[in-house]
N, C-alpha and C positions, 0 to 999 in steps of 0.2 A: 503493500497500498505505500502510497506517497500521497503531498500532500504539501501545496506551496501556501507558506502564510503572509499575511498580507503587514510589507514593512511597516506600513504607515500605522501599524496597530500593534504589531505584534514584533521579539525581537525571535530568530527562529531557536538560538541556546534557550528564550526564558520558555515557549511554547513545546522544546523538549523535555526539560524540568518539569513543566507544571502535566504532562503528557505523563510523564515516571513514578510521581507523587502520590498518595495515599488521597490528597485532595482533588485532584485529577481525575482520579481513577471513579470517587467517592460523584463526582456532577458530572457520569454519563449517563443517560437519560436513558431511566426504566431501572436502574441499576444501581442502586443506594448503597452497596455493599464492595463496591466495586469489582472492577475486571481485571482479569494480567492482561499484560500487555499483548501477549502475541494472540487474545479473544479480541483485540477491537479488530470492529468491519469498519468496511467504509462509512456506512450509516451512522453506526453506533459513534464514529470516531466525530464525523459532522457535526453529529445533535452536542455536543460535549459542550457545557459552556465550561471557561475560560475566567477567570476573574485576571484585570487588566491595571495593572496600574498603568502609569506615564512611560514611556520608553526610558528617561532614564532610571527611574529605580525599577524597571526591568533590572537593564542594566548594571546596574548597583547588586540586583539580589544574584545573579547570574552569577558575577562576578563572585561574590560572597561566597558559596558551594560550590565552584569550582577548587575554591582554593581549600575546602574542605576536601571536597573528592581528591586535587594534590596528594592531599596527608595520609588518603588512603590508600593510594594507589602505592604512593611512596613504604607504608608501611609491607602491604601484600606483598610488593617485589623481596624485598626484605623477608617476607616469610617463605617466598618460593625458595629461595638462598637459601633459609636455616633447611627447608624442609628437606631440600637436595643434596647439602652436608651432611645431617641428623641418619636421610637413607645411606651414604656412603661407610659414612663412623660404623652404623648398622652390621654393614657386612661385611667391612674390615673385621671388625672385634669378633661378631659370631664367628664368625669360619678361620676366623686366627689369623689374615693376612697383616692384620696388625696386632700382634700379642702385648696385653701389659706390661710393662719392664719389669713386674716383679714376678711372674709367671712365667718369666721366657728365657731357659735352661739349654735351645739349641736352637740355631735354623736350620735343621732338618724336617722338611715335611713330607705327606706322606699323599701321596695322590690316587681317591677313592671314584665313582661313577661321575656323580657332580659336580664335586666341590672335592680342591686339595686343603687337606688339613697340617697340622703343629706334630711333631712325629710322636708326640709326648700327649696327644689328643686320644680317646678313645672314638668308637662309634657303633654302634648299636640301630638296631632295629625299634622303631616307635613300642611295635606289641614289646620288648625288655621293658621298655621305661612306665610304661604308662597300660590303664586296663582299662575298660569299656564301661560305662557304665548307664545303665539302662533302671532305673528306677521313676516307675511309670509315677502319674500325680493323682492317680484317682480319684473317689470323693472329698477327700483328708479339705482341708485349710485351702482355700484359692489363695497364689501365688500371683506374685507378678511375669507378666508373660514381656517376654525378651527375644528382641531378635539381634542379627549379626551383619553387618554393615564387608566390606571389602576395603572397608581404609580403617573405619575406628574397632571395630569386634563390636561388641556388644552394646546394645543400647536397650531402653526403654522402646518396646515398641508400640506405643498411645505418644508419647514426646515424636516420636524419629519418622511416623508417617501422619501421625496428625490426623486419624481417626483408627477406629480399629479395624486389622483386616486379620484377624485370627476369630478362628471356632468361641463363638457364646460356651460348650461346651469343651471345659480343660484338661473332663478327667484322663483320657488319654495320650494327655501333652506328656513332655518326661525332665521331672527335675533336671536341672544343676544348680549345685551348689557356689559358694563362693571359693575359686580357687580351681577348680572346672573350667573345661576347653570341651568346644566344640563348634559343630560347622552343621551348615543344611549339606547333605550327601549331594545334590544337584545342583550347589552352587561355586563348590570350594575352588573349582580352578578358577573363577575369579578373584581370587584370594577373601571369602567371607569367612573367614576363623574366628574365634577369639577365646579372648582371657573371661573368663564371669568373675567383676570386680565387681558390680553395681550393686549385690544386696545380699544379705543370707544366704538365701532360696530362690529360684528363680522359675519357671518355667520355658519350652523350649517347645516347639511344634513338633508330631511326629515323625519328621522326615528327617530329625539334626541326630548328627549323633554325639553321642558328649562321648570324655575320659576323661581323666583322672592322670597325671605326671606321680610316681615315686619321690614324695617332698625330698627322702634322702639322696635320692639320683639325681634328680630335676628341680632344678630354678624355678618357679614358677612363670617369672617376667623374665629371662632369659632365654626360657624356649617360646613363650611370646612374642619376641623379640627374631625368633630363628624363624616362625611359621611363618612369621609376616613378611619377608625379603621375598623381593623380587623374584630372588631363584626356587624358592619354593612356591611360588607361583607357579613358578613355568613345570617344576616339576610335577605337583597338583595336577595340572592341567595335563602332561603327557601320560600320568598316572590313570586317568577317567577316560580319556582316548582310547588308552590299551586294557584297563576294565573288563572282565570277565562279565562286569554284569551288564555292556553294554547298549545304557538306555539313559547315560550322559551323569553316571553317579559315580561317587567313591564311597563303598562302604569299607566299616570297621576291618574286616578281613584281609581290602588289599591296602588299608590306608597303614597299616599298623605295620607291615610289611617295611614303611616307606624309612629309611637310614636319616642317624640325627645324631649331627655332633654332637662328640662328647668330654668338653677339658673338667676339670678338678669340679666338685660344687665350691669351693670358693671362689675359683674365679669365676664361675656362672653368676656370682652374686653379684661380683666384681666388678663384670659387663653388666649387668643389669643397672647396675649404681649410677654406671658412666650415663649410660644410655637413659633414664631418670634424670637424671640433670639434664643433661640435652635438650629431654620432654619440656621436665617446665617450664626453659625458655621456651622454646616452640607453643604455651598454652598461654604466656602470659602474654606474648604474641596477640595469639589470636582471642585473646580478653577486649587488649587493648583496638584490635581492631572491629571488635565486635559493637564497645561499649562506643568510638568515633561512629559506627555508622545510625546506630541509636539517635548520637546527638544532632546529625546532620537530618534522619527523619525528623524528628524534633525541630530541628531547627527551620526548614521545608516547610512542616505544617503552621508553624509562625510565619514567614514572609509572604506562604503563596496564600496567606488568607487576610494576609493584614493584618494581624494583631500585631504587628510589629512591623515602624517603619522604617524604612531607609533613608537615608539624604541621598540625593546623587553626587 
């Protein structure tokens, strides 16, 4: 859809800001609740009511909002750079290509099918380090429903999807305790695997595979870092394609055969601590971006409704 604004009445930049604002969407005729921009049609756009201050004030409003956009864009670029560094750091630490000094005793390495590890590290199938958990919820107390996202791991389903996407009957769902891992068997090749650290006990769909690492062998935070790497996403994809299930699923019987890098438990915990510190830095940056975004929305509301006047 293309529209050419009347330059004597409205600046294109002001109209763009107004159209993308909650104020603009609330003024679409017949839709007081607002429309997503991608759902605008020509008729609705033509009928949209626009609050128009004089051109000099429009220009000043655009200038103010652009200042906030610039600050947000700089933080987002910083976040993207830090995220790339965090992924590179994770890969180098969990596979030992960059071993922490106090644990490095030799430069010798051992090559395996998927990765090369320090010679002092072990490697075992996941099934030798973890066991599957199949605890049905039954008719007991109703627990919070969780889902697994490809980037963040476990999320609260209602908060994430903004609506109920799960069954009203949770008796057939699986319990997943704090510290357990889980993945939807038909989406793990996308990287959807997580460590449940949101609640003491939650429930997940019956299609999930739930498992628990032996704490005397594997640190859960280290394991989560390993399983969320791009390399393991590739391993999941290849293993799903080769699965005897042949329905785009990876069941525990095949998943448990996948290799897992195994430094000492002390080194696992040290790696997890380093990565946790880096993640805290990323989380703080995310919080700052979210705060600025909310502040910009509030500023738009004030400026575009005329509640706050600006001097050109």
